[in-house]
CHARMM internal coordinates of N, CA and C (Angstrom, degrees):
IC EDIT
DIST 1 N 1 CA 1.3717
DIST 1 CA 1 C 1.4513
ANGL 1 N 1 CA 1 C 110.88
DIST 1 C 2 N 1.3089
ANGL 1 CA 1 C 2 N 120.19
DIHE 1 N 1 CA 1 C 2 N -41.92
DIST 2 N 2 CA 1.4116
ANGL 1 C 2 N 2 CA 130.05
DIHE 1 CA 1 C 2 N 2 CA -178.48
DIST 2 CA 2 C 1.5942
ANGL 2 N 2 CA 2 C 109.06
DIHE 1 C 2 N 2 CA 2 C -55.28
DIST 2 C 3 N 1.4105
ANGL 2 CA 2 C 3 N 111.98
DIHE 2 N 2 CA 2 C 3 N -49.83
DIST 3 N 3 CA 1.4183
ANGL 2 C 3 N 3 CA 115.50
DIHE 2 CA 2 C 3 N 3 CA -171.29
DIST 3 CA 3 C 1.5671
ANGL 3 N 3 CA 3 C 109.94
DIHE 2 C 3 N 3 CA 3 C -70.89
DIST 3 C 4 N 1.3069
ANGL 3 CA 3 C 4 N 114.49
DIHE 3 N 3 CA 3 C 4 N -30.84
DIST 4 N 4 CA 1.5285
ANGL 3 C 4 N 4 CA 118.84
DIHE 3 CA 3 C 4 N 4 CA 176.09
DIST 4 CA 4 C 1.5245
ANGL 4 N 4 CA 4 C 107.43
DIHE 3 C 4 N 4 CA 4 C -64.41
DIST 4 C 5 N 1.3028
ANGL 4 CA 4 C 5 N 116.88
DIHE 4 N 4 CA 4 C 5 N -51.09
DIST 5 N 5 CA 1.5289
ANGL 4 C 5 N 5 CA 121.01
DIHE 4 CA 4 C 5 N 5 CA -178.64
DIST 5 CA 5 C 1.5127
ANGL 5 N 5 CA 5 C 110.22
DIHE 4 C 5 N 5 CA 5 C -57.97
DIST 5 C 6 N 1.3711
ANGL 5 CA 5 C 6 N 119.43
DIHE 5 N 5 CA 5 C 6 N -37.37
DIST 6 N 6 CA 1.3977
ANGL 5 C 6 N 6 CA 118.31
DIHE 5 CA 5 C 6 N 6 CA 179.28
DIST 6 CA 6 C 1.5319
ANGL 6 N 6 CA 6 C 114.98
DIHE 5 C 6 N 6 CA 6 C -70.61
DIST 6 C 7 N 1.3379
ANGL 6 CA 6 C 7 N 112.78
DIHE 6 N 6 CA 6 C 7 N -37.98
DIST 7 N 7 CA 1.5691
ANGL 6 C 7 N 7 CA 120.00
DIHE 6 CA 6 C 7 N 7 CA 172.78
DIST 7 CA 7 C 1.4703
ANGL 7 N 7 CA 7 C 111.58
DIHE 6 C 7 N 7 CA 7 C -61.16
DIST 7 C 8 N 1.2714
ANGL 7 CA 7 C 8 N 120.20
DIHE 7 N 7 CA 7 C 8 N -39.25
DIST 8 N 8 CA 1.4382
ANGL 7 C 8 N 8 CA 125.96
DIHE 7 CA 7 C 8 N 8 CA 179.25
DIST 8 CA 8 C 1.5500
ANGL 8 N 8 CA 8 C 111.87
DIHE 7 C 8 N 8 CA 8 C -74.84
DIST 8 C 9 N 1.2459
ANGL 8 CA 8 C 9 N 116.95
DIHE 8 N 8 CA 8 C 9 N -25.56
DIST 9 N 9 CA 1.5068
ANGL 8 C 9 N 9 CA 123.82
DIHE 8 CA 8 C 9 N 9 CA 172.58
DIST 9 CA 9 C 1.4971
ANGL 9 N 9 CA 9 C 111.59
DIHE 8 C 9 N 9 CA 9 C -51.83
DIST 9 C 10 N 1.3746
ANGL 9 CA 9 C 10 N 114.59
DIHE 9 N 9 CA 9 C 10 N -42.96
DIST 10 N 10 CA 1.4635
ANGL 9 C 10 N 10 CA 116.75
DIHE 9 CA 9 C 10 N 10 CA -179.74
DIST 10 CA 10 C 1.4570
ANGL 10 N 10 CA 10 C 110.42
DIHE 9 C 10 N 10 CA 10 C -69.38
DIST 10 C 11 N 1.3061
ANGL 10 CA 10 C 11 N 126.35
DIHE 10 N 10 CA 10 C 11 N -32.19
DIST 11 N 11 CA 1.4084
ANGL 10 C 11 N 11 CA 131.24
DIHE 10 CA 10 C 11 N 11 CA -171.22
DIST 11 CA 11 C 1.5263
ANGL 11 N 11 CA 11 C 107.19
DIHE 10 C 11 N 11 CA 11 C -80.76
DIST 11 C 12 N 1.3440
ANGL 11 CA 11 C 12 N 114.17
DIHE 11 N 11 CA 11 C 12 N -41.79
DIST 12 N 12 CA 1.5274
ANGL 11 C 12 N 12 CA 123.50
DIHE 11 CA 11 C 12 N 12 CA -179.00
DIST 12 CA 12 C 1.6317
ANGL 12 N 12 CA 12 C 107.21
DIHE 11 C 12 N 12 CA 12 C 59.98
DIST 12 C 13 N 1.3329
ANGL 12 CA 12 C 13 N 114.77
DIHE 12 N 12 CA 12 C 13 N 61.27
DIST 13 N 13 CA 1.4634
ANGL 12 C 13 N 13 CA 119.35
DIHE 12 CA 12 C 13 N 13 CA 174.46
DIST 13 CA 13 C 1.5238
ANGL 13 N 13 CA 13 C 107.62
DIHE 12 C 13 N 13 CA 13 C -65.04
DIST 13 C 14 N 1.3533
ANGL 13 CA 13 C 14 N 114.51
DIHE 13 N 13 CA 13 C 14 N 159.25
DIST 14 N 14 CA 1.4716
ANGL 13 C 14 N 14 CA 118.13
DIHE 13 CA 13 C 14 N 14 CA 178.78
DIST 14 CA 14 C 1.4775
ANGL 14 N 14 CA 14 C 112.82
DIHE 13 C 14 N 14 CA 14 C -72.33
DIST 14 C 15 N 1.3882
ANGL 14 CA 14 C 15 N 113.83
DIHE 14 N 14 CA 14 C 15 N -34.34
DIST 15 N 15 CA 1.5621
ANGL 14 C 15 N 15 CA 117.02
DIHE 14 CA 14 C 15 N 15 CA 178.36
DIST 15 CA 15 C 1.4628
ANGL 15 N 15 CA 15 C 108.46
DIHE 14 C 15 N 15 CA 15 C -157.94
DIST 15 C 16 N 1.3300
ANGL 15 CA 15 C 16 N 111.78
DIHE 15 N 15 CA 15 C 16 N 151.47
DIST 16 N 16 CA 1.4907
ANGL 15 C 16 N 16 CA 120.17
DIHE 15 CA 15 C 16 N 16 CA -179.71
DIST 16 CA 16 C 1.4973
ANGL 16 N 16 CA 16 C 109.34
DIHE 15 C 16 N 16 CA 16 C -123.40
DIST 16 C 17 N 1.3154
ANGL 16 CA 16 C 17 N 114.88
DIHE 16 N 16 CA 16 C 17 N 137.70
DIST 17 N 17 CA 1.4563
ANGL 16 C 17 N 17 CA 121.30
DIHE 16 CA 16 C 17 N 17 CA 178.41
DIST 17 CA 17 C 1.5436
ANGL 17 N 17 CA 17 C 113.05
DIHE 16 C 17 N 17 CA 17 C -110.46
DIST 17 C 18 N 1.2951
ANGL 17 CA 17 C 18 N 118.68
DIHE 17 N 17 CA 17 C 18 N 131.01
DIST 18 N 18 CA 1.5489
ANGL 17 C 18 N 18 CA 120.69
DIHE 17 CA 17 C 18 N 18 CA -173.21
DIST 18 CA 18 C 1.5901
ANGL 18 N 18 CA 18 C 106.35
DIHE 17 C 18 N 18 CA 18 C -87.52
DIST 18 C 19 N 1.2540
ANGL 18 CA 18 C 19 N 122.39
DIHE 18 N 18 CA 18 C 19 N 20.82
DIST 19 N 19 CA 1.4799
ANGL 18 C 19 N 19 CA 119.77
DIHE 18 CA 18 C 19 N 19 CA -174.59
DIST 19 CA 19 C 1.5152
ANGL 19 N 19 CA 19 C 112.60
DIHE 18 C 19 N 19 CA 19 C -59.93
DIST 19 C 20 N 1.2585
ANGL 19 CA 19 C 20 N 122.91
DIHE 19 N 19 CA 19 C 20 N -35.21
DIST 20 N 20 CA 1.5742
ANGL 19 C 20 N 20 CA 123.42
DIHE 19 CA 19 C 20 N 20 CA -174.54
DIST 20 CA 20 C 1.5420
ANGL 20 N 20 CA 20 C 108.67
DIHE 19 C 20 N 20 CA 20 C -69.11
DIST 20 C 21 N 1.3163
ANGL 20 CA 20 C 21 N 116.05
DIHE 20 N 20 CA 20 C 21 N -18.48
DIST 21 N 21 CA 1.5447
ANGL 20 C 21 N 21 CA 105.67
DIHE 20 CA 20 C 21 N 21 CA -178.71
DIST 21 CA 21 C 1.5209
ANGL 21 N 21 CA 21 C 111.18
DIHE 20 C 21 N 21 CA 21 C -109.71
DIST 21 C 22 N 1.2928
ANGL 21 CA 21 C 22 N 113.90
DIHE 21 N 21 CA 21 C 22 N 25.58
DIST 22 N 22 CA 1.5556
ANGL 21 C 22 N 22 CA 118.70
DIHE 21 CA 21 C 22 N 22 CA 173.96
DIST 22 CA 22 C 1.5278
ANGL 22 N 22 CA 22 C 104.92
DIHE 21 C 22 N 22 CA 22 C -80.89
DIST 22 C 23 N 1.3115
ANGL 22 CA 22 C 23 N 113.68
DIHE 22 N 22 CA 22 C 23 N 147.67
DIST 23 N 23 CA 1.4895
ANGL 22 C 23 N 23 CA 120.02
DIHE 22 CA 22 C 23 N 23 CA 175.29
DIST 23 CA 23 C 1.4936
ANGL 23 N 23 CA 23 C 113.50
DIHE 22 C 23 N 23 CA 23 C -85.17
DIST 23 C 24 N 1.3427
ANGL 23 CA 23 C 24 N 116.87
DIHE 23 N 23 CA 23 C 24 N 81.10
DIST 24 N 24 CA 1.4320
ANGL 23 C 24 N 24 CA 123.75
DIHE 23 CA 23 C 24 N 24 CA 175.68
DIST 24 CA 24 C 1.4962
ANGL 24 N 24 CA 24 C 104.34
DIHE 23 C 24 N 24 CA 24 C -163.13
DIST 24 C 25 N 1.4153
ANGL 24 CA 24 C 25 N 109.40
DIHE 24 N 24 CA 24 C 25 N 165.91
DIST 25 N 25 CA 1.4368
ANGL 24 C 25 N 25 CA 118.15
DIHE 24 CA 24 C 25 N 25 CA 174.75
DIST 25 CA 25 C 1.5652
ANGL 25 N 25 CA 25 C 109.25
DIHE 24 C 25 N 25 CA 25 C 57.58
DIST 25 C 26 N 1.3486
ANGL 25 CA 25 C 26 N 118.02
DIHE 25 N 25 CA 25 C 26 N -141.48
DIST 26 N 26 CA 1.3961
ANGL 25 C 26 N 26 CA 123.02
DIHE 25 CA 25 C 26 N 26 CA -178.75
DIST 26 CA 26 C 1.4832
ANGL 26 N 26 CA 26 C 114.49
DIHE 25 C 26 N 26 CA 26 C -93.56
DIST 26 C 27 N 1.3663
ANGL 26 CA 26 C 27 N 115.96
DIHE 26 N 26 CA 26 C 27 N 5.80
DIST 27 N 27 CA 1.4231
ANGL 26 C 27 N 27 CA 120.80
DIHE 26 CA 26 C 27 N 27 CA -173.27
DIST 27 CA 27 C 1.5370
ANGL 27 N 27 CA 27 C 111.71
DIHE 26 C 27 N 27 CA 27 C -57.57
DIST 27 C 28 N 1.2542
ANGL 27 CA 27 C 28 N 118.84
DIHE 27 N 27 CA 27 C 28 N -45.17
DIST 28 N 28 CA 1.5112
ANGL 27 C 28 N 28 CA 119.08
DIHE 27 CA 27 C 28 N 28 CA -178.00
DIST 28 CA 28 C 1.5362
ANGL 28 N 28 CA 28 C 112.08
DIHE 27 C 28 N 28 CA 28 C -62.80
DIST 28 C 29 N 1.2931
ANGL 28 CA 28 C 29 N 112.88
DIHE 28 N 28 CA 28 C 29 N -43.54
DIST 29 N 29 CA 1.4940
ANGL 28 C 29 N 29 CA 115.45
DIHE 28 CA 28 C 29 N 29 CA -177.36
DIST 29 CA 29 C 1.5765
ANGL 29 N 29 CA 29 C 105.95
DIHE 28 C 29 N 29 CA 29 C -66.79
DIST 29 C 30 N 1.3326
ANGL 29 CA 29 C 30 N 120.25
DIHE 29 N 29 CA 29 C 30 N -38.85
DIST 30 N 30 CA 1.4139
ANGL 29 C 30 N 30 CA 118.19
DIHE 29 CA 29 C 30 N 30 CA -176.36
DIST 30 CA 30 C 1.5055
ANGL 30 N 30 CA 30 C 112.18
DIHE 29 C 30 N 30 CA 30 C -73.21
DIST 30 C 31 N 1.3159
ANGL 30 CA 30 C 31 N 115.00
DIHE 30 N 30 CA 30 C 31 N -33.61
DIST 31 N 31 CA 1.5158
ANGL 30 C 31 N 31 CA 117.45
DIHE 30 CA 30 C 31 N 31 CA 173.18
DIST 31 CA 31 C 1.4795
ANGL 31 N 31 CA 31 C 113.79
DIHE 30 C 31 N 31 CA 31 C -64.75
DIST 31 C 32 N 1.3343
ANGL 31 CA 31 C 32 N 117.35
DIHE 31 N 31 CA 31 C 32 N -45.51
DIST 32 N 32 CA 1.4621
ANGL 31 C 32 N 32 CA 122.33
DIHE 31 CA 31 C 32 N 32 CA 177.73
DIST 32 CA 32 C 1.5298
ANGL 32 N 32 CA 32 C 110.76
DIHE 31 C 32 N 32 CA 32 C -58.77
DIST 32 C 33 N 1.3717
ANGL 32 CA 32 C 33 N 118.05
DIHE 32 N 32 CA 32 C 33 N -42.32
DIST 33 N 33 CA 1.4422
ANGL 32 C 33 N 33 CA 119.51
DIHE 32 CA 32 C 33 N 33 CA 174.80
DIST 33 CA 33 C 1.3850
ANGL 33 N 33 CA 33 C 112.69
DIHE 32 C 33 N 33 CA 33 C -61.41
DIST 33 C 34 N 1.3169
ANGL 33 CA 33 C 34 N 122.28
DIHE 33 N 33 CA 33 C 34 N -38.86
DIST 34 N 34 CA 1.3912
ANGL 33 C 34 N 34 CA 121.94
DIHE 33 CA 33 C 34 N 34 CA -172.55
DIST 34 CA 34 C 1.6806
ANGL 34 N 34 CA 34 C 111.81
DIHE 33 C 34 N 34 CA 34 C -76.07
DIST 34 C 35 N 1.3836
ANGL 34 CA 34 C 35 N 109.13
DIHE 34 N 34 CA 34 C 35 N -34.85
DIST 35 N 35 CA 1.4440
ANGL 34 C 35 N 35 CA 119.59
DIHE 34 CA 34 C 35 N 35 CA 177.86
DIST 35 CA 35 C 1.4456
ANGL 35 N 35 CA 35 C 113.82
DIHE 34 C 35 N 35 CA 35 C -72.61
DIST 35 C 36 N 1.4310
ANGL 35 CA 35 C 36 N 114.80
DIHE 35 N 35 CA 35 C 36 N -33.32
DIST 36 N 36 CA 1.4412
ANGL 35 C 36 N 36 CA 121.03
DIHE 35 CA 35 C 36 N 36 CA -171.89
DIST 36 CA 36 C 1.4968
ANGL 36 N 36 CA 36 C 113.99
DIHE 35 C 36 N 36 CA 36 C 80.67
DIST 36 C 37 N 1.2173
ANGL 36 CA 36 C 37 N 116.96
DIHE 36 N 36 CA 36 C 37 N 19.09
DIST 37 N 37 CA 1.4630
ANGL 36 C 37 N 37 CA 121.85
DIHE 36 CA 36 C 37 N 37 CA -179.20
DIST 37 CA 37 C 1.5338
ANGL 37 N 37 CA 37 C 113.04
DIHE 36 C 37 N 37 CA 37 C -156.38
DIST 37 C 38 N 1.3520
ANGL 37 CA 37 C 38 N 117.48
DIHE 37 N 37 CA 37 C 38 N 160.70
DIST 38 N 38 CA 1.4804
ANGL 37 C 38 N 38 CA 119.58
DIHE 37 CA 37 C 38 N 38 CA -176.82
DIST 38 CA 38 C 1.5486
ANGL 38 N 38 CA 38 C 108.13
DIHE 37 C 38 N 38 CA 38 C -78.00
DIST 38 C 39 N 1.3377
ANGL 38 CA 38 C 39 N 114.91
DIHE 38 N 38 CA 38 C 39 N 149.57
DIST 39 N 39 CA 1.4624
ANGL 38 C 39 N 39 CA 122.28
DIHE 38 CA 38 C 39 N 39 CA 170.26
DIST 39 CA 39 C 1.4990
ANGL 39 N 39 CA 39 C 111.88
DIHE 38 C 39 N 39 CA 39 C -92.70
DIST 39 C 40 N 1.2899
ANGL 39 CA 39 C 40 N 117.07
DIHE 39 N 39 CA 39 C 40 N 129.73
DIST 40 N 40 CA 1.5565
ANGL 39 C 40 N 40 CA 118.62
DIHE 39 CA 39 C 40 N 40 CA 175.53
DIST 40 CA 40 C 1.4030
ANGL 40 N 40 CA 40 C 110.40
DIHE 39 C 40 N 40 CA 40 C -81.04
DIST 40 C 41 N 1.2695
ANGL 40 CA 40 C 41 N 123.91
DIHE 40 N 40 CA 40 C 41 N 100.04
DIST 41 N 41 CA 1.4264
ANGL 40 C 41 N 41 CA 127.70
DIHE 40 CA 40 C 41 N 41 CA 176.80
DIST 41 CA 41 C 1.4744
ANGL 41 N 41 CA 41 C 114.37
DIHE 40 C 41 N 41 CA 41 C -84.68
DIST 41 C 42 N 1.3110
ANGL 41 CA 41 C 42 N 114.13
DIHE 41 N 41 CA 41 C 42 N 107.00
DIST 42 N 42 CA 1.5499
ANGL 41 C 42 N 42 CA 118.14
DIHE 41 CA 41 C 42 N 42 CA -177.15
DIST 42 CA 42 C 1.5202
ANGL 42 N 42 CA 42 C 107.65
DIHE 41 C 42 N 42 CA 42 C -107.40
DIST 42 C 43 N 1.2870
ANGL 42 CA 42 C 43 N 118.21
DIHE 42 N 42 CA 42 C 43 N 166.96
DIST 43 N 43 CA 1.4289
ANGL 42 C 43 N 43 CA 121.03
DIHE 42 CA 42 C 43 N 43 CA 174.10
DIST 43 CA 43 C 1.6757
ANGL 43 N 43 CA 43 C 106.54
DIHE 42 C 43 N 43 CA 43 C -57.64
DIST 43 C 44 N 1.2717
ANGL 43 CA 43 C 44 N 117.61
DIHE 43 N 43 CA 43 C 44 N 137.73
DIST 44 N 44 CA 1.3798
ANGL 43 C 44 N 44 CA 123.15
DIHE 43 CA 43 C 44 N 44 CA -179.20
DIST 44 CA 44 C 1.5304
ANGL 44 N 44 CA 44 C 117.89
DIHE 43 C 44 N 44 CA 44 C 77.29
DIST 44 C 45 N 1.4119
ANGL 44 CA 44 C 45 N 116.86
DIHE 44 N 44 CA 44 C 45 N 11.43
DIST 45 N 45 CA 1.4204
ANGL 44 C 45 N 45 CA 123.17
DIHE 44 CA 44 C 45 N 45 CA 176.40
DIST 45 CA 45 C 1.5004
ANGL 45 N 45 CA 45 C 111.03
DIHE 44 C 45 N 45 CA 45 C -50.25
DIST 45 C 46 N 1.2835
ANGL 45 CA 45 C 46 N 115.04
DIHE 45 N 45 CA 45 C 46 N -53.16
DIST 46 N 46 CA 1.4162
ANGL 45 C 46 N 46 CA 119.73
DIHE 45 CA 45 C 46 N 46 CA -172.35
DIST 46 CA 46 C 1.5789
ANGL 46 N 46 CA 46 C 114.10
DIHE 45 C 46 N 46 CA 46 C -55.47
DIST 46 C 47 N 1.3592
ANGL 46 CA 46 C 47 N 110.20
DIHE 46 N 46 CA 46 C 47 N -44.73
DIST 47 N 47 CA 1.5108
ANGL 46 C 47 N 47 CA 116.62
DIHE 46 CA 46 C 47 N 47 CA 176.62
DIST 47 CA 47 C 1.4569
ANGL 47 N 47 CA 47 C 111.00
DIHE 46 C 47 N 47 CA 47 C -68.13
DIST 47 C 48 N 1.2837
ANGL 47 CA 47 C 48 N 122.11
DIHE 47 N 47 CA 47 C 48 N -39.25
DIST 48 N 48 CA 1.4861
ANGL 47 C 48 N 48 CA 124.09
DIHE 47 CA 47 C 48 N 48 CA 174.54
DIST 48 CA 48 C 1.4095
ANGL 48 N 48 CA 48 C 113.97
DIHE 47 C 48 N 48 CA 48 C -63.67
DIST 48 C 49 N 1.2833
ANGL 48 CA 48 C 49 N 122.47
DIHE 48 N 48 CA 48 C 49 N -45.55
DIST 49 N 49 CA 1.4154
ANGL 48 C 49 N 49 CA 124.03
DIHE 48 CA 48 C 49 N 49 CA -177.35
DIST 49 CA 49 C 1.6060
ANGL 49 N 49 CA 49 C 109.84
DIHE 48 C 49 N 49 CA 49 C -72.12
DIST 49 C 50 N 1.3212
ANGL 49 CA 49 C 50 N 117.15
DIHE 49 N 49 CA 49 C 50 N -23.53
DIST 50 N 50 CA 1.4086
ANGL 49 C 50 N 50 CA 121.16
DIHE 49 CA 49 C 50 N 50 CA 173.11
DIST 50 CA 50 C 1.5306
ANGL 50 N 50 CA 50 C 110.75
DIHE 49 C 50 N 50 CA 50 C -63.18
DIST 50 C 51 N 1.3618
ANGL 50 CA 50 C 51 N 115.96
DIHE 50 N 50 CA 50 C 51 N -40.26
DIST 51 N 51 CA 1.4574
ANGL 50 C 51 N 51 CA 119.17
DIHE 50 CA 50 C 51 N 51 CA 179.39
DIST 51 CA 51 C 1.5108
ANGL 51 N 51 CA 51 C 112.49
DIHE 50 C 51 N 51 CA 51 C -69.69
DIST 51 C 52 N 1.2998
ANGL 51 CA 51 C 52 N 118.04
DIHE 51 N 51 CA 51 C 52 N -36.00
DIST 52 N 52 CA 1.4453
ANGL 51 C 52 N 52 CA 123.50
DIHE 51 CA 51 C 52 N 52 CA 175.42
DIST 52 CA 52 C 1.6048
ANGL 52 N 52 CA 52 C 107.99
DIHE 51 C 52 N 52 CA 52 C -65.49
DIST 52 C 53 N 1.2753
ANGL 52 CA 52 C 53 N 119.57
DIHE 52 N 52 CA 52 C 53 N -44.42
DIST 53 N 53 CA 1.4066
ANGL 52 C 53 N 53 CA 124.45
DIHE 52 CA 52 C 53 N 53 CA -179.05
DIST 53 CA 53 C 1.5173
ANGL 53 N 53 CA 53 C 108.04
DIHE 52 C 53 N 53 CA 53 C -54.78
DIST 53 C 54 N 1.3333
ANGL 53 CA 53 C 54 N 116.45
DIHE 53 N 53 CA 53 C 54 N -55.81
DIST 54 N 54 CA 1.4564
ANGL 53 C 54 N 54 CA 119.80
DIHE 53 CA 53 C 54 N 54 CA -179.64
DIST 54 CA 54 C 1.4766
ANGL 54 N 54 CA 54 C 117.66
DIHE 53 C 54 N 54 CA 54 C -65.73
DIST 54 C 55 N 1.3336
ANGL 54 CA 54 C 55 N 112.66
DIHE 54 N 54 CA 54 C 55 N -31.37
DIST 55 N 55 CA 1.5635
ANGL 54 C 55 N 55 CA 116.84
DIHE 54 CA 54 C 55 N 55 CA -179.82
DIST 55 CA 55 C 1.5111
ANGL 55 N 55 CA 55 C 108.39
DIHE 54 C 55 N 55 CA 55 C -71.28
DIST 55 C 56 N 1.3623
ANGL 55 CA 55 C 56 N 118.15
DIHE 55 N 55 CA 55 C 56 N -44.77
DIST 56 N 56 CA 1.4330
ANGL 55 C 56 N 56 CA 119.48
DIHE 55 CA 55 C 56 N 56 CA 178.99
DIST 56 CA 56 C 1.5225
ANGL 56 N 56 CA 56 C 116.28
DIHE 55 C 56 N 56 CA 56 C -66.53
DIST 56 C 57 N 1.3560
ANGL 56 CA 56 C 57 N 113.76
DIHE 56 N 56 CA 56 C 57 N -36.89
DIST 57 N 57 CA 1.5061
ANGL 56 C 57 N 57 CA 113.17
DIHE 56 CA 56 C 57 N 57 CA 175.24
DIST 57 CA 57 C 1.5121
ANGL 57 N 57 CA 57 C 111.49
DIHE 56 C 57 N 57 CA 57 C -67.17
DIST 57 C 58 N 1.3428
ANGL 57 CA 57 C 58 N 116.76
DIHE 57 N 57 CA 57 C 58 N -40.26
DIST 58 N 58 CA 1.4155
ANGL 57 C 58 N 58 CA 120.72
DIHE 57 CA 57 C 58 N 58 CA 178.43
DIST 58 CA 58 C 1.5206
ANGL 58 N 58 CA 58 C 112.98
DIHE 57 C 58 N 58 CA 58 C -58.06
DIST 58 C 59 N 1.3653
ANGL 58 CA 58 C 59 N 116.31
DIHE 58 N 58 CA 58 C 59 N -41.75
DIST 59 N 59 CA 1.5000
ANGL 58 C 59 N 59 CA 118.74
DIHE 58 CA 58 C 59 N 59 CA 179.45
DIST 59 CA 59 C 1.5512
ANGL 59 N 59 CA 59 C 110.29
DIHE 58 C 59 N 59 CA 59 C -63.77
DIST 59 C 60 N 1.4001
ANGL 59 CA 59 C 60 N 120.51
DIHE 59 N 59 CA 59 C 60 N -21.80
DIST 60 N 60 CA 1.3579
ANGL 59 C 60 N 60 CA 123.60
DIHE 59 CA 59 C 60 N 60 CA 179.40
DIST 60 CA 60 C 1.4606
ANGL 60 N 60 CA 60 C 113.93
DIHE 59 C 60 N 60 CA 60 C -99.03
DIST 60 C 61 N 1.3615
ANGL 60 CA 60 C 61 N 118.00
DIHE 60 N 60 CA 60 C 61 N -3.77
DIST 61 N 61 CA 1.4695
ANGL 60 C 61 N 61 CA 121.92
DIHE 60 CA 60 C 61 N 61 CA 177.32
DIST 61 CA 61 C 1.5748
ANGL 61 N 61 CA 61 C 108.13
DIHE 60 C 61 N 61 CA 61 C 79.59
DIST 61 C 62 N 1.3177
ANGL 61 CA 61 C 62 N 114.87
DIHE 61 N 61 CA 61 C 62 N 30.59
DIST 62 N 62 CA 1.4893
ANGL 61 C 62 N 62 CA 116.19
DIHE 61 CA 61 C 62 N 62 CA -176.83
DIST 62 CA 62 C 1.5737
ANGL 62 N 62 CA 62 C 107.18
DIHE 61 C 62 N 62 CA 62 C -113.94
DIST 62 C 63 N 1.3510
ANGL 62 CA 62 C 63 N 113.53
DIHE 62 N 62 CA 62 C 63 N 163.52
DIST 63 N 63 CA 1.4305
ANGL 62 C 63 N 63 CA 117.69
DIHE 62 CA 62 C 63 N 63 CA 177.06
DIST 63 CA 63 C 1.5839
ANGL 63 N 63 CA 63 C 111.92
DIHE 62 C 63 N 63 CA 63 C -120.12
DIST 63 C 64 N 1.3101
ANGL 63 CA 63 C 64 N 112.62
DIHE 63 N 63 CA 63 C 64 N 147.56
DIST 64 N 64 CA 1.5108
ANGL 63 C 64 N 64 CA 111.48
DIHE 63 CA 63 C 64 N 64 CA -179.10
DIST 64 CA 64 C 1.4438
ANGL 64 N 64 CA 64 C 109.91
DIHE 63 C 64 N 64 CA 64 C -157.05
DIST 64 C 65 N 1.3964
ANGL 64 CA 64 C 65 N 115.55
DIHE 64 N 64 CA 64 C 65 N 169.99
DIST 65 N 65 CA 1.4863
ANGL 64 C 65 N 65 CA 122.86
DIHE 64 CA 64 C 65 N 65 CA -176.12
DIST 65 CA 65 C 1.4941
ANGL 65 N 65 CA 65 C 105.77
DIHE 64 C 65 N 65 CA 65 C -123.06
DIST 65 C 66 N 1.3331
ANGL 65 CA 65 C 66 N 111.85
DIHE 65 N 65 CA 65 C 66 N 139.50
DIST 66 N 66 CA 1.4743
ANGL 65 C 66 N 66 CA 121.39
DIHE 65 CA 65 C 66 N 66 CA 175.99
DIST 66 CA 66 C 1.5421
ANGL 66 N 66 CA 66 C 105.17
DIHE 65 C 66 N 66 CA 66 C -134.24
DIST 66 C 67 N 1.3904
ANGL 66 CA 66 C 67 N 115.81
DIHE 66 N 66 CA 66 C 67 N 125.86
DIST 67 N 67 CA 1.3073
ANGL 66 C 67 N 67 CA 126.60
DIHE 66 CA 66 C 67 N 67 CA 175.84
DIST 67 CA 67 C 1.5202
ANGL 67 N 67 CA 67 C 104.06
DIHE 66 C 67 N 67 CA 67 C -104.61
DIST 67 C 68 N 1.4202
ANGL 67 CA 67 C 68 N 114.87
DIHE 67 N 67 CA 67 C 68 N 126.56
DIST 68 N 68 CA 1.4220
ANGL 67 C 68 N 68 CA 116.05
DIHE 67 CA 67 C 68 N 68 CA 175.71
DIST 68 CA 68 C 1.5513
ANGL 68 N 68 CA 68 C 117.43
DIHE 67 C 68 N 68 CA 68 C -65.50
DIST 68 C 69 N 1.3265
ANGL 68 CA 68 C 69 N 113.49
DIHE 68 N 68 CA 68 C 69 N 140.30
DIST 69 N 69 CA 1.4651
ANGL 68 C 69 N 69 CA 113.04
DIHE 68 CA 68 C 69 N 69 CA -178.17
DIST 69 CA 69 C 1.4602
ANGL 69 N 69 CA 69 C 116.03
DIHE 68 C 69 N 69 CA 69 C -74.58
END
COOR INIT
IC SEED 1 N 1 CA 1 C
IC BUILD
């Protein structure tokens, strides 16, 4: 997430949506394929990744929206 936020920092988009890292649909499979490893889905994963999403965007001075799954 940090690397993505840093890359977006150069672009300075108006807004960022965290939809692609929600645990639903094909998102997990697609993320695992992109990362080349399995994602450990624990209870509360969505809430935890929401905190990471906002923390990393804040470090880069970016704004974003996260809808709980």
